[in-house]
PDB file with one MODEL, atoms N, CA, C and O in Angstrom:
MODEL        1
ATOM      1  N   MET A   1     -55.615 145.273 160.287  1.00  0.00           N
ATOM      2  CA  MET A   1     -54.428 144.952 161.017  1.00  0.00           C
ATOM      3  C   MET A   1     -54.077 143.505 160.712  1.00  0.00           C
ATOM      4  O   MET A   1     -54.936 142.623 160.721  1.00  0.00           O
ATOM      5  N   VAL A   2     -52.802 143.282 160.443  1.00  0.00           N
ATOM      6  CA  VAL A   2     -52.330 141.935 160.151  1.00  0.00           C
ATOM      7  C   VAL A   2     -51.814 141.309 161.444  1.00  0.00           C
ATOM      8  O   VAL A   2     -51.022 141.915 162.166  1.00  0.00           O
ATOM      9  N   LEU A   3     -52.262 140.114 161.722  1.00  0.00           N
ATOM     10  CA  LEU A   3     -51.866 139.398 162.931  1.00  0.00           C
ATOM     11  C   LEU A   3     -51.001 138.209 162.556  1.00  0.00           C
ATOM     12  O   LEU A   3     -51.317 137.477 161.618  1.00  0.00           O
ATOM     13  N   ASP A   4     -49.910 138.014 163.286  1.00  0.00           N
ATOM     14  CA  ASP A   4     -49.041 136.892 162.960  1.00  0.00           C
ATOM     15  C   ASP A   4     -49.360 135.629 163.735  1.00  0.00           C
ATOM     16  O   ASP A   4     -48.749 134.594 163.469  1.00  0.00           O
ATOM     17  N   GLY A   5     -50.274 135.664 164.667  1.00  0.00           N
ATOM     18  CA  GLY A   5     -50.714 134.461 165.371  1.00  0.00           C
ATOM     19  C   GLY A   5     -49.878 134.084 166.570  1.00  0.00           C
ATOM     20  O   GLY A   5     -50.165 133.070 167.207  1.00  0.00           O
ATOM     21  N   ALA A   6     -48.858 134.852 166.908  1.00  0.00           N
ATOM     22  CA  ALA A   6     -48.048 134.531 168.085  1.00  0.00           C
ATOM     23  C   ALA A   6     -48.923 134.585 169.329  1.00  0.00           C
ATOM     24  O   ALA A   6     -49.743 135.490 169.481  1.00  0.00           O
ATOM     25  N   SER A   7     -48.744 133.618 170.213  1.00  0.00           N
ATOM     26  CA  SER A   7     -49.586 133.564 171.403  1.00  0.00           C
ATOM     27  C   SER A   7     -49.431 134.815 172.258  1.00  0.00           C
ATOM     28  O   SER A   7     -50.374 135.221 172.938  1.00  0.00           O
ATOM     29  N   SER A   8     -48.257 135.425 172.232  1.00  0.00           N
ATOM     30  CA  SER A   8     -48.049 136.641 173.024  1.00  0.00           C
ATOM     31  C   SER A   8     -48.739 137.856 172.419  1.00  0.00           C
ATOM     32  O   SER A   8     -48.813 138.902 173.063  1.00  0.00           O
ATOM     33  N   HIS A   9     -49.247 137.739 171.189  1.00  0.00           N
ATOM     34  CA  HIS A   9     -49.917 138.849 170.526  1.00  0.00           C
ATOM     35  C   HIS A   9     -51.432 138.723 170.568  1.00  0.00           C
ATOM     36  O   HIS A   9     -52.128 139.473 169.883  1.00  0.00           O
ATOM     37  N   LYS A  10     -51.953 137.802 171.348  1.00  0.00           N
ATOM     38  CA  LYS A  10     -53.400 137.592 171.405  1.00  0.00           C
ATOM     39  C   LYS A  10     -53.982 138.218 172.663  1.00  0.00           C
ATOM     40  O   LYS A  10     -53.446 138.052 173.759  1.00  0.00           O
ATOM     41  N   ALA A  11     -55.065 138.925 172.496  1.00  0.00           N
ATOM     42  CA  ALA A  11     -55.754 139.548 173.620  1.00  0.00           C
ATOM     43  C   ALA A  11     -57.051 138.807 173.879  1.00  0.00           C
ATOM     44  O   ALA A  11     -57.711 138.341 172.950  1.00  0.00           O
ATOM     45  N   LYS A  12     -57.407 138.703 175.142  1.00  0.00           N
ATOM     46  CA  LYS A  12     -58.650 138.011 175.487  1.00  0.00           C
ATOM     47  C   LYS A  12     -59.873 138.852 175.123  1.00  0.00           C
ATOM     48  O   LYS A  12     -60.916 138.312 174.754  1.00  0.00           O
ATOM     49  N   ALA A  13     -59.742 140.156 175.227  1.00  0.00           N
ATOM     50  CA  ALA A  13     -60.877 141.033 174.953  1.00  0.00           C
ATOM     51  C   ALA A  13     -60.440 142.155 174.019  1.00  0.00           C
ATOM     52  O   ALA A  13     -60.332 143.309 174.434  1.00  0.00           O
ATOM     53  N   LEU A  14     -60.193 141.818 172.776  1.00  0.00           N
ATOM     54  CA  LEU A  14     -59.757 142.803 171.799  1.00  0.00           C
ATOM     55  C   LEU A  14     -60.970 143.470 171.165  1.00  0.00           C
ATOM     56  O   LEU A  14     -61.859 142.798 170.642  1.00  0.00           O
ATOM     57  N   LEU A  15     -60.997 144.776 171.215  1.00  0.00           N
ATOM     58  CA  LEU A  15     -62.070 145.525 170.586  1.00  0.00           C
ATOM     59  C   LEU A  15     -61.588 146.018 169.223  1.00  0.00           C
ATOM     60  O   LEU A  15     -60.643 146.801 169.131  1.00  0.00           O
ATOM     61  N   VAL A  16     -62.244 145.553 168.184  1.00  0.00           N
ATOM     62  CA  VAL A  16     -61.884 145.951 166.821  1.00  0.00           C
ATOM     63  C   VAL A  16     -62.840 147.058 166.389  1.00  0.00           C
ATOM     64  O   VAL A  16     -64.055 146.859 166.410  1.00  0.00           O
ATOM     65  N   PRO A  17     -62.319 148.219 165.998  1.00  0.00           N
ATOM     66  CA  PRO A  17     -63.197 149.302 165.556  1.00  0.00           C
ATOM     67  C   PRO A  17     -64.033 148.884 164.346  1.00  0.00           C
ATOM     68  O   PRO A  17     -63.643 147.995 163.589  1.00  0.00           O
ATOM     69  N   ALA A  18     -65.163 149.520 164.176  1.00  0.00           N
ATOM     70  CA  ALA A  18     -66.068 149.185 163.068  1.00  0.00           C
ATOM     71  C   ALA A  18     -65.396 149.378 161.706  1.00  0.00           C
ATOM     72  O   ALA A  18     -65.724 148.678 160.748  1.00  0.00           O
ATOM     73  N   ASN A  19     -64.468 150.315 161.621  1.00  0.00           N
ATOM     74  CA  ASN A  19     -63.813 150.569 160.341  1.00  0.00           C
ATOM     75  C   ASN A  19     -62.515 149.778 160.179  1.00  0.00           C
ATOM     76  O   ASN A  19     -61.715 150.090 159.297  1.00  0.00           O
ATOM     77  N   GLY A  20     -62.295 148.776 161.002  1.00  0.00           N
ATOM     78  CA  GLY A  20     -61.081 147.965 160.928  1.00  0.00           C
ATOM     79  C   GLY A  20     -61.415 146.498 160.756  1.00  0.00           C
ATOM     80  O   GLY A  20     -62.554 146.078 160.961  1.00  0.00           O
ATOM     81  N   ARG A  21     -60.419 145.731 160.381  1.00  0.00           N
ATOM     82  CA  ARG A  21     -60.595 144.284 160.307  1.00  0.00           C
ATOM     83  C   ARG A  21     -59.262 143.617 160.593  1.00  0.00           C
ATOM     84  O   ARG A  21     -58.202 144.215 160.411  1.00  0.00           O
ATOM     85  N   LEU A  22     -59.328 142.385 161.038  1.00  0.00           N
ATOM     86  CA  LEU A  22     -58.145 141.620 161.368  1.00  0.00           C
ATOM     87  C   LEU A  22     -57.891 140.591 160.275  1.00  0.00           C
ATOM     88  O   LEU A  22     -58.806 139.901 159.827  1.00  0.00           O
ATOM     89  N   ILE A  23     -56.649 140.502 159.860  1.00  0.00           N
ATOM     90  CA  ILE A  23     -56.259 139.518 158.851  1.00  0.00           C
ATOM     91  C   ILE A  23     -55.163 138.660 159.473  1.00  0.00           C
ATOM     92  O   ILE A  23     -54.097 139.163 159.827  1.00  0.00           O
ATOM     93  N   ALA A  24     -55.433 137.362 159.603  1.00  0.00           N
ATOM     94  CA  ALA A  24     -54.468 136.448 160.213  1.00  0.00           C
ATOM     95  C   ALA A  24     -53.524 135.878 159.151  1.00  0.00           C
ATOM     96  O   ALA A  24     -53.957 135.446 158.082  1.00  0.00           O
ATOM     97  N   LEU A  25     -52.246 135.887 159.463  1.00  0.00           N
ATOM     98  CA  LEU A  25     -51.257 135.276 158.579  1.00  0.00           C
ATOM     99  C   LEU A  25     -51.300 133.756 158.750  1.00  0.00           C
ATOM    100  O   LEU A  25     -51.721 133.267 159.798  1.00  0.00           O
ATOM    101  N   PRO A  26     -50.873 133.010 157.740  1.00  0.00           N
ATOM    102  CA  PRO A  26     -50.754 131.563 157.907  1.00  0.00           C
ATOM    103  C   PRO A  26     -49.778 131.240 159.047  1.00  0.00           C
ATOM    104  O   PRO A  26     -48.976 132.087 159.441  1.00  0.00           O
ATOM    105  N   ALA A  27     -49.851 130.025 159.566  1.00  0.00           N
ATOM    106  CA  ALA A  27     -49.089 129.639 160.755  1.00  0.00           C
ATOM    107  C   ALA A  27     -47.596 129.940 160.657  1.00  0.00           C
ATOM    108  O   ALA A  27     -47.044 130.537 161.582  1.00  0.00           O
ATOM    109  N   TYR A  28     -46.935 129.562 159.599  1.00  0.00           N
ATOM    110  CA  TYR A  28     -45.521 129.870 159.439  1.00  0.00           C
ATOM    111  C   TYR A  28     -45.354 130.581 158.104  1.00  0.00           C
ATOM    112  O   TYR A  28     -45.372 129.953 157.045  1.00  0.00           O
ATOM    113  N   SER A  29     -45.194 131.882 158.168  1.00  0.00           N
ATOM    114  CA  SER A  29     -45.126 132.656 156.933  1.00  0.00           C
ATOM    115  C   SER A  29     -44.201 133.859 157.091  1.00  0.00           C
ATOM    116  O   SER A  29     -44.659 134.997 156.999  1.00  0.00           O
ATOM    117  N   PRO A  30     -42.901 133.631 157.328  1.00  0.00           N
ATOM    118  CA  PRO A  30     -41.995 134.765 157.518  1.00  0.00           C
ATOM    119  C   PRO A  30     -41.921 135.685 156.304  1.00  0.00           C
ATOM    120  O   PRO A  30     -41.582 136.861 156.439  1.00  0.00           O
ATOM    121  N   GLU A  31     -42.237 135.156 155.112  1.00  0.00           N
ATOM    122  CA  GLU A  31     -42.184 136.003 153.925  1.00  0.00           C
ATOM    123  C   GLU A  31     -43.291 137.055 153.919  1.00  0.00           C
ATOM    124  O   GLU A  31     -43.222 138.018 153.155  1.00  0.00           O
ATOM    125  N   PHE A  32     -44.311 136.881 154.762  1.00  0.00           N
ATOM    126  CA  PHE A  32     -45.369 137.886 154.876  1.00  0.00           C
ATOM    127  C   PHE A  32     -45.104 138.864 156.020  1.00  0.00           C
ATOM    128  O   PHE A  32     -45.850 139.827 156.198  1.00  0.00           O
ATOM    129  N   ASN A  33     -44.067 138.628 156.780  1.00  0.00           N
ATOM    130  CA  ASN A  33     -43.776 139.424 157.961  1.00  0.00           C
ATOM    131  C   ASN A  33     -42.308 139.869 157.896  1.00  0.00           C
ATOM    132  O   ASN A  33     -41.469 139.311 158.603  1.00  0.00           O
ATOM    133  N   PRO A  34     -41.989 140.857 157.065  1.00  0.00           N
ATOM    134  CA  PRO A  34     -40.587 141.180 156.775  1.00  0.00           C
ATOM    135  C   PRO A  34     -39.756 141.641 157.959  1.00  0.00           C
ATOM    136  O   PRO A  34     -38.528 141.640 157.869  1.00  0.00           O
ATOM    137  N   GLN A  35     -40.377 142.036 159.070  1.00  0.00           N
ATOM    138  CA  GLN A  35     -39.545 142.452 160.201  1.00  0.00           C
ATOM    139  C   GLN A  35     -38.945 141.270 160.949  1.00  0.00           C
ATOM    140  O   GLN A  35     -37.963 141.442 161.670  1.00  0.00           O
ATOM    141  N   GLU A  36     -39.505 140.083 160.798  1.00  0.00           N
ATOM    142  CA  GLU A  36     -38.956 138.918 161.495  1.00  0.00           C
ATOM    143  C   GLU A  36     -37.505 138.630 161.112  1.00  0.00           C
ATOM    144  O   GLU A  36     -36.686 138.407 162.004  1.00  0.00           O
ATOM    145  N   PRO A  37     -37.151 138.625 159.826  1.00  0.00           N
ATOM    146  CA  PRO A  37     -35.740 138.397 159.491  1.00  0.00           C
ATOM    147  C   PRO A  37     -34.799 139.487 160.007  1.00  0.00           C
ATOM    148  O   PRO A  37     -33.607 139.242 160.194  1.00  0.00           O
ATOM    149  N   ILE A  38     -35.329 140.678 160.236  1.00  0.00           N
ATOM    150  CA  ILE A  38     -34.497 141.748 160.809  1.00  0.00           C
ATOM    151  C   ILE A  38     -34.056 141.353 162.214  1.00  0.00           C
ATOM    152  O   ILE A  38     -32.889 141.518 162.570  1.00  0.00           O
ATOM    153  N   TRP A  39     -34.992 140.828 163.017  1.00  0.00           N
ATOM    154  CA  TRP A  39     -34.639 140.388 164.366  1.00  0.00           C
ATOM    155  C   TRP A  39     -33.653 139.238 164.315  1.00  0.00           C
ATOM    156  O   TRP A  39     -32.739 139.174 165.137  1.00  0.00           O
ATOM    157  N   ASP A  40     -33.820 138.320 163.358  1.00  0.00           N
ATOM    158  CA  ASP A  40     -32.861 137.227 163.198  1.00  0.00           C
ATOM    159  C   ASP A  40     -31.468 137.772 162.873  1.00  0.00           C
ATOM    160  O   ASP A  40     -30.466 137.289 163.401  1.00  0.00           O
ATOM    161  N   GLU A  41     -31.416 138.769 162.010  1.00  0.00           N
ATOM    162  CA  GLU A  41     -30.138 139.381 161.642  1.00  0.00           C
ATOM    163  C   GLU A  41     -29.478 140.023 162.862  1.00  0.00           C
ATOM    164  O   GLU A  41     -28.276 139.865 163.077  1.00  0.00           O
ATOM    165  N   LEU A  42     -30.258 140.741 163.650  1.00  0.00           N
ATOM    166  CA  LEU A  42     -29.704 141.358 164.867  1.00  0.00           C
ATOM    167  C   LEU A  42     -29.192 140.299 165.837  1.00  0.00           C
ATOM    168  O   LEU A  42     -28.103 140.438 166.394  1.00  0.00           O
ATOM    169  N   ARG A  43     -29.974 139.242 166.039  1.00  0.00           N
ATOM    170  CA  ARG A  43     -29.526 138.182 166.947  1.00  0.00           C
ATOM    171  C   ARG A  43     -28.223 137.553 166.456  1.00  0.00           C
ATOM    172  O   ARG A  43     -27.305 137.314 167.241  1.00  0.00           O
ATOM    173  N   GLU A  44     -28.153 137.289 165.158  1.00  0.00           N
ATOM    174  CA  GLU A  44     -26.980 136.628 164.593  1.00  0.00           C
ATOM    175  C   GLU A  44     -25.736 137.503 164.647  1.00  0.00           C
ATOM    176  O   GLU A  44     -24.656 137.030 165.003  1.00  0.00           O
ATOM    177  N   LYS A  45     -25.882 138.774 164.295  1.00  0.00           N
ATOM    178  CA  LYS A  45     -24.721 139.655 164.175  1.00  0.00           C
ATOM    179  C   LYS A  45     -24.330 140.354 165.481  1.00  0.00           C
ATOM    180  O   LYS A  45     -23.148 140.596 165.723  1.00  0.00           O
ATOM    181  N   GLU A  46     -25.295 140.673 166.306  1.00  0.00           N
ATOM    182  CA  GLU A  46     -25.013 141.468 167.505  1.00  0.00           C
ATOM    183  C   GLU A  46     -24.955 140.656 168.803  1.00  0.00           C
ATOM    184  O   GLU A  46     -24.423 141.132 169.806  1.00  0.00           O
ATOM    185  N   PHE A  47     -25.493 139.446 168.787  1.00  0.00           N
ATOM    186  CA  PHE A  47     -25.541 138.658 170.014  1.00  0.00           C
ATOM    187  C   PHE A  47     -24.994 137.238 169.833  1.00  0.00           C
ATOM    188  O   PHE A  47     -25.524 136.309 170.443  1.00  0.00           O
ATOM    189  N   PRO A  48     -23.958 137.038 169.023  1.00  0.00           N
ATOM    190  CA  PRO A  48     -23.505 135.661 168.781  1.00  0.00           C
ATOM    191  C   PRO A  48     -22.753 135.081 169.981  1.00  0.00           C
ATOM    192  O   PRO A  48     -21.743 135.631 170.418  1.00  0.00           O
ATOM    193  N   ASN A  49     -23.256 133.973 170.501  1.00  0.00           N
ATOM    194  CA  ASN A  49     -22.568 133.215 171.558  1.00  0.00           C
ATOM    195  C   ASN A  49     -22.080 134.086 172.705  1.00  0.00           C
ATOM    196  O   ASN A  49     -20.944 133.947 173.157  1.00  0.00           O
ATOM    197  N   ARG A  50     -22.933 134.977 173.171  1.00  0.00           N
ATOM    198  CA  ARG A  50     -22.561 135.848 174.287  1.00  0.00           C
ATOM    199  C   ARG A  50     -23.497 135.611 175.460  1.00  0.00           C
ATOM    200  O   ARG A  50     -24.673 135.290 175.292  1.00  0.00           O
ATOM    201  N   VAL A  51     -22.943 135.779 176.643  1.00  0.00           N
ATOM    202  CA  VAL A  51     -23.732 135.711 177.867  1.00  0.00           C
ATOM    203  C   VAL A  51     -23.655 137.091 178.499  1.00  0.00           C
ATOM    204  O   VAL A  51     -22.576 137.673 178.610  1.00  0.00           O
ATOM    205  N   TYR A  52     -24.794 137.608 178.907  1.00  0.00           N
ATOM    206  CA  TYR A  52     -24.858 138.945 179.485  1.00  0.00           C
ATOM    207  C   TYR A  52     -25.169 138.857 180.969  1.00  0.00           C
ATOM    208  O   TYR A  52     -25.921 137.993 181.418  1.00  0.00           O
ATOM    209  N   GLU A  53     -24.579 139.759 181.703  1.00  0.00           N
ATOM    210  CA  GLU A  53     -24.755 139.771 183.159  1.00  0.00           C
ATOM    211  C   GLU A  53     -26.106 140.322 183.588  1.00  0.00           C
ATOM    212  O   GLU A  53     -26.588 140.016 184.678  1.00  0.00           O
ATOM    213  N   SER A  54     -26.720 141.142 182.724  1.00  0.00           N
ATOM    214  CA  SER A  54     -27.979 141.789 183.118  1.00  0.00           C
ATOM    215  C   SER A  54     -28.781 142.169 181.876  1.00  0.00           C
ATOM    216  O   SER A  54     -28.259 142.169 180.762  1.00  0.00           O
ATOM    217  N   MET A  55     -30.038 142.487 182.083  1.00  0.00           N
ATOM    218  CA  MET A  55     -30.884 142.960 180.993  1.00  0.00           C
ATOM    219  C   MET A  55     -30.369 144.304 180.488  1.00  0.00           C
ATOM    220  O   MET A  55     -30.488 144.604 179.300  1.00  0.00           O
ATOM    221  N   GLU A  56     -29.802 145.110 181.370  1.00  0.00           N
ATOM    222  CA  GLU A  56     -29.243 146.399 180.967  1.00  0.00           C
ATOM    223  C   GLU A  56     -28.112 146.190 179.955  1.00  0.00           C
ATOM    224  O   GLU A  56     -27.966 146.975 179.018  1.00  0.00           O
ATOM    225  N   ALA A  57     -27.315 145.139 180.140  1.00  0.00           N
ATOM    226  CA  ALA A  57     -26.227 144.848 179.201  1.00  0.00           C
ATOM    227  C   ALA A  57     -26.777 144.413 177.849  1.00  0.00           C
ATOM    228  O   ALA A  57     -26.209 144.755 176.812  1.00  0.00           O
ATOM    229  N   VAL A  58     -27.870 143.667 177.850  1.00  0.00           N
ATOM    230  CA  VAL A  58     -28.517 143.255 176.597  1.00  0.00           C
ATOM    231  C   VAL A  58     -29.046 144.485 175.864  1.00  0.00           C
ATOM    232  O   VAL A  58     -28.858 144.629 174.656  1.00  0.00           O
ATOM    233  N   ILE A  59     -29.701 145.360 176.602  1.00  0.00           N
ATOM    234  CA  ILE A  59     -30.250 146.582 176.014  1.00  0.00           C
ATOM    235  C   ILE A  59     -29.124 147.458 175.465  1.00  0.00           C
ATOM    236  O   ILE A  59     -29.261 148.042 174.390  1.00  0.00           O
ATOM    237  N   ALA A  60     -28.019 147.551 176.192  1.00  0.00           N
ATOM    238  CA  ALA A  60     -26.882 148.344 175.723  1.00  0.00           C
ATOM    239  C   ALA A  60     -26.334 147.773 174.416  1.00  0.00           C
ATOM    240  O   ALA A  60     -25.984 148.529 173.509  1.00  0.00           O
ATOM    241  N   GLN A  61     -26.256 146.445 174.316  1.00  0.00           N
ATOM    242  CA  GLN A  61     -25.775 145.820 173.078  1.00  0.00           C
ATOM    243  C   GLN A  61     -26.730 146.098 171.928  1.00  0.00           C
ATOM    244  O   GLN A  61     -26.295 146.369 170.808  1.00  0.00           O
ATOM    245  N   LEU A  62     -28.023 146.032 172.197  1.00  0.00           N
ATOM    246  CA  LEU A  62     -29.018 146.332 171.174  1.00  0.00           C
ATOM    247  C   LEU A  62     -28.919 147.786 170.732  1.00  0.00           C
ATOM    248  O   LEU A  62     -28.986 148.074 169.537  1.00  0.00           O
ATOM    249  N   MET A  63     -28.762 148.696 171.673  1.00  0.00           N
ATOM    250  CA  MET A  63     -28.640 150.119 171.353  1.00  0.00           C
ATOM    251  C   MET A  63     -27.358 150.408 170.566  1.00  0.00           C
ATOM    252  O   MET A  63     -27.303 151.372 169.803  1.00  0.00           O
ATOM    253  N   ASP A  64     -26.347 149.588 170.748  1.00  0.00           N
ATOM    254  CA  ASP A  64     -25.098 149.739 170.003  1.00  0.00           C
ATOM    255  C   ASP A  64     -25.224 149.138 168.601  1.00  0.00           C
ATOM    256  O   ASP A  64     -24.703 149.695 167.634  1.00  0.00           O
ATOM    257  N   GLY A  65     -25.912 148.010 168.496  1.00  0.00           N
ATOM    258  CA  GLY A  65     -26.000 147.306 167.226  1.00  0.00           C
ATOM    259  C   GLY A  65     -27.087 147.796 166.288  1.00  0.00           C
ATOM    260  O   GLY A  65     -26.930 147.712 165.070  1.00  0.00           O
ATOM    261  N   MET A  66     -28.171 148.300 166.820  1.00  0.00           N
ATOM    262  CA  MET A  66     -29.284 148.750 165.986  1.00  0.00           C
ATOM    263  C   MET A  66     -28.869 149.852 165.001  1.00  0.00           C
ATOM    264  O   MET A  66     -29.255 149.783 163.835  1.00  0.00           O
ATOM    265  N   PRO A  67     -28.101 150.860 165.422  1.00  0.00           N
ATOM    266  CA  PRO A  67     -27.689 151.888 164.448  1.00  0.00           C
ATOM    267  C   PRO A  67     -26.854 151.329 163.301  1.00  0.00           C
ATOM    268  O   PRO A  67     -26.947 151.814 162.173  1.00  0.00           O
ATOM    269  N   ARG A  68     -26.035 150.309 163.581  1.00  0.00           N
ATOM    270  CA  ARG A  68     -25.248 149.706 162.495  1.00  0.00           C
ATOM    271  C   ARG A  68     -26.159 149.128 161.425  1.00  0.00           C
ATOM    272  O   ARG A  68     -25.912 149.288 160.230  1.00  0.00           O
ATOM    273  N   LEU A  69     -27.204 148.461 161.864  1.00  0.00           N
ATOM    274  CA  LEU A  69     -28.151 147.892 160.907  1.00  0.00           C
ATOM    275  C   LEU A  69     -28.945 148.999 160.213  1.00  0.00           C
ATOM    276  O   LEU A  69     -29.126 148.961 158.996  1.00  0.00           O
ATOM    277  N   CYS A  70     -29.413 149.968 160.965  1.00  0.00           N
ATOM    278  CA  CYS A  70     -30.221 151.052 160.397  1.00  0.00           C
ATOM    279  C   CYS A  70     -29.449 151.888 159.383  1.00  0.00           C
ATOM    280  O   CYS A  70     -30.040 152.442 158.455  1.00  0.00           O
ATOM    281  N   ASN A  71     -28.154 151.980 159.552  1.00  0.00           N
ATOM    282  CA  ASN A  71     -27.324 152.767 158.634  1.00  0.00           C
ATOM    283  C   ASN A  71     -26.853 151.974 157.425  1.00  0.00           C
ATOM    284  O   ASN A  71     -25.979 152.426 156.685  1.00  0.00           O
ATOM    285  N   ASP A  72     -27.426 150.797 157.223  1.00  0.00           N
ATOM    286  CA  ASP A  72     -27.051 149.952 156.091  1.00  0.00           C
ATOM    287  C   ASP A  72     -28.311 149.554 155.302  1.00  0.00           C
ATOM    288  O   ASP A  72     -28.749 148.405 155.371  1.00  0.00           O
ATOM    289  N   PRO A  73     -28.896 150.517 154.545  1.00  0.00           N
ATOM    290  CA  PRO A  73     -30.144 150.225 153.845  1.00  0.00           C
ATOM    291  C   PRO A  73     -30.029 149.086 152.832  1.00  0.00           C
ATOM    292  O   PRO A  73     -31.005 148.376 152.589  1.00  0.00           O
ATOM    293  N   ALA A  74     -28.856 148.906 152.245  1.00  0.00           N
ATOM    294  CA  ALA A  74     -28.696 147.797 151.293  1.00  0.00           C
ATOM    295  C   ALA A  74     -28.843 146.458 152.005  1.00  0.00           C
ATOM    296  O   ALA A  74     -29.433 145.521 151.467  1.00  0.00           O
ATOM    297  N   ARG A  75     -28.314 146.377 153.195  1.00  0.00           N
ATOM    298  CA  ARG A  75     -28.447 145.141 153.990  1.00  0.00           C
ATOM    299  C   ARG A  75     -29.899 144.899 154.380  1.00  0.00           C
ATOM    300  O   ARG A  75     -30.387 143.773 154.286  1.00  0.00           O
ATOM    301  N   ILE A  76     -30.588 145.940 154.813  1.00  0.00           N
ATOM    302  CA  ILE A  76     -31.998 145.802 155.174  1.00  0.00           C
ATOM    303  C   ILE A  76     -32.805 145.369 153.959  1.00  0.00           C
ATOM    304  O   ILE A  76     -33.655 144.484 154.056  1.00  0.00           O
ATOM    305  N   ARG A  77     -32.542 145.986 152.825  1.00  0.00           N
ATOM    306  CA  ARG A  77     -33.263 145.622 151.599  1.00  0.00           C
ATOM    307  C   ARG A  77     -32.994 144.165 151.221  1.00  0.00           C
ATOM    308  O   ARG A  77     -33.913 143.457 150.808  1.00  0.00           O
ATOM    309  N   SER A  78     -31.752 143.713 151.356  1.00  0.00           N
ATOM    310  CA  SER A  78     -31.439 142.330 150.993  1.00  0.00           C
ATOM    311  C   SER A  78     -32.139 141.333 151.907  1.00  0.00           C
ATOM    312  O   SER A  78     -32.390 140.195 151.511  1.00  0.00           O
ATOM    313  N   ILE A  79     -32.451 141.752 153.120  1.00  0.00           N
ATOM    314  CA  ILE A  79     -33.109 140.869 154.085  1.00  0.00           C
ATOM    315  C   ILE A  79     -34.628 140.878 153.903  1.00  0.00           C
ATOM    316  O   ILE A  79     -35.276 139.845 154.070  1.00  0.00           O
ATOM    317  N   THR A  80     -35.192 142.026 153.566  1.00  0.00           N
ATOM    318  CA  THR A  80     -36.657 142.162 153.592  1.00  0.00           C
ATOM    319  C   THR A  80     -37.335 142.331 152.248  1.00  0.00           C
ATOM    320  O   THR A  80     -38.552 142.172 152.158  1.00  0.00           O
ATOM    321  N   ALA A  81     -36.598 142.643 151.213  1.00  0.00           N
ATOM    322  CA  ALA A  81     -37.233 142.981 149.932  1.00  0.00           C
ATOM    323  C   ALA A  81     -37.494 141.738 149.078  1.00  0.00           C
ATOM    324  O   ALA A  81     -36.799 141.483 148.095  1.00  0.00           O
ATOM    325  N   TRP A  82     -38.502 140.979 149.473  1.00  0.00           N
ATOM    326  CA  TRP A  82     -38.888 139.823 148.680  1.00  0.00           C
ATOM    327  C   TRP A  82     -39.560 140.297 147.403  1.00  0.00           C
ATOM    328  O   TRP A  82     -40.108 141.399 147.373  1.00  0.00           O
ATOM    329  N   PRO A  83     -39.534 139.497 146.352  1.00  0.00           N
ATOM    330  CA  PRO A  83     -40.094 139.931 145.068  1.00  0.00           C
ATOM    331  C   PRO A  83     -41.525 140.451 145.165  1.00  0.00           C
ATOM    332  O   PRO A  83     -41.866 141.432 144.503  1.00  0.00           O
ATOM    333  N   TRP A  84     -42.366 139.816 145.974  1.00  0.00           N
ATOM    334  CA  TRP A  84     -43.759 140.278 146.047  1.00  0.00           C
ATOM    335  C   TRP A  84     -43.844 141.660 146.680  1.00  0.00           C
ATOM    336  O   TRP A  84     -44.734 142.439 146.340  1.00  0.00           O
ATOM    337  N   ILE A  85     -42.935 141.975 147.592  1.00  0.00           N
ATOM    338  CA  ILE A  85     -42.944 143.302 148.221  1.00  0.00           C
ATOM    339  C   ILE A  85     -42.539 144.360 147.200  1.00  0.00           C
ATOM    340  O   ILE A  85     -43.111 145.450 147.170  1.00  0.00           O
ATOM    341  N   LEU A  86     -41.565 144.043 146.374  1.00  0.00           N
ATOM    342  CA  LEU A  86     -41.079 144.999 145.386  1.00  0.00           C
ATOM    343  C   LEU A  86     -42.104 145.289 144.295  1.00  0.00           C
ATOM    344  O   LEU A  86     -42.033 146.323 143.631  1.00  0.00           O
ATOM    345  N   THR A  87     -43.054 144.377 144.112  1.00  0.00           N
ATOM    346  CA  THR A  87     -44.036 144.569 143.042  1.00  0.00           C
ATOM    347  C   THR A  87     -45.306 145.295 143.474  1.00  0.00           C
ATOM    348  O   THR A  87     -46.106 145.699 142.629  1.00  0.00           O
ATOM    349  N   ILE A  88     -45.499 145.465 144.782  1.00  0.00           N
ATOM    350  CA  ILE A  88     -46.728 146.145 145.213  1.00  0.00           C
ATOM    351  C   ILE A  88     -46.582 147.649 145.085  1.00  0.00           C
ATOM    352  O   ILE A  88     -45.487 148.201 145.191  1.00  0.00           O
ATOM    353  N   ASN A  89     -47.699 148.289 144.858  1.00  0.00           N
ATOM    354  CA  ASN A  89     -47.735 149.742 144.720  1.00  0.00           C
ATOM    355  C   ASN A  89     -48.408 150.302 145.961  1.00  0.00           C
ATOM    356  O   ASN A  89     -49.629 150.219 146.098  1.00  0.00           O
ATOM    357  N   LEU A  90     -47.631 150.863 146.855  1.00  0.00           N
ATOM    358  CA  LEU A  90     -48.181 151.421 148.089  1.00  0.00           C
ATOM    359  C   LEU A  90     -48.587 152.868 147.853  1.00  0.00           C
ATOM    360  O   LEU A  90     -47.845 153.651 147.260  1.00  0.00           O
ATOM    361  N   LYS A  91     -49.765 153.200 148.324  1.00  0.00           N
ATOM    362  CA  LYS A  91     -50.245 154.568 148.205  1.00  0.00           C
ATOM    363  C   LYS A  91     -50.515 155.113 149.590  1.00  0.00           C
ATOM    364  O   LYS A  91     -51.357 154.586 150.317  1.00  0.00           O
ATOM    365  N   ALA A  92     -49.820 156.144 149.951  1.00  0.00           N
ATOM    366  CA  ALA A  92     -50.032 156.797 151.247  1.00  0.00           C
ATOM    367  C   ALA A  92     -50.957 157.973 151.057  1.00  0.00           C
ATOM    368  O   ALA A  92     -50.984 158.593 149.994  1.00  0.00           O
ATOM    369  N   ASN A  93     -51.710 158.278 152.088  1.00  0.00           N
ATOM    370  CA  ASN A  93     -52.608 159.429 152.033  1.00  0.00           C
ATOM    371  C   ASN A  93     -51.844 160.720 152.095  1.00  0.00           C
ATOM    372  O   ASN A  93     -52.444 161.794 152.060  1.00  0.00           O
TER     373      ASN A  93
ENDMDL
END
């Protein structure tokens, strides 16, 4: 499991299975964590300079904006497909 080091992602008593291991990312390494720029894109495009009356309104905006991003694979690829990602050979079971 790859850990990004965020304080909110740390557990005081994490049990790691014998067949698993933890790999910590360097302190600031967005190029190793391709989902981070996706959240930046959503914040920039779907929530620019807006104030919401409630958390329900924020969730509604996210539910409205997420499909727009998901239906644009070229945009997702342009945000996340760094050269090192394109060169790896992933093998699924």
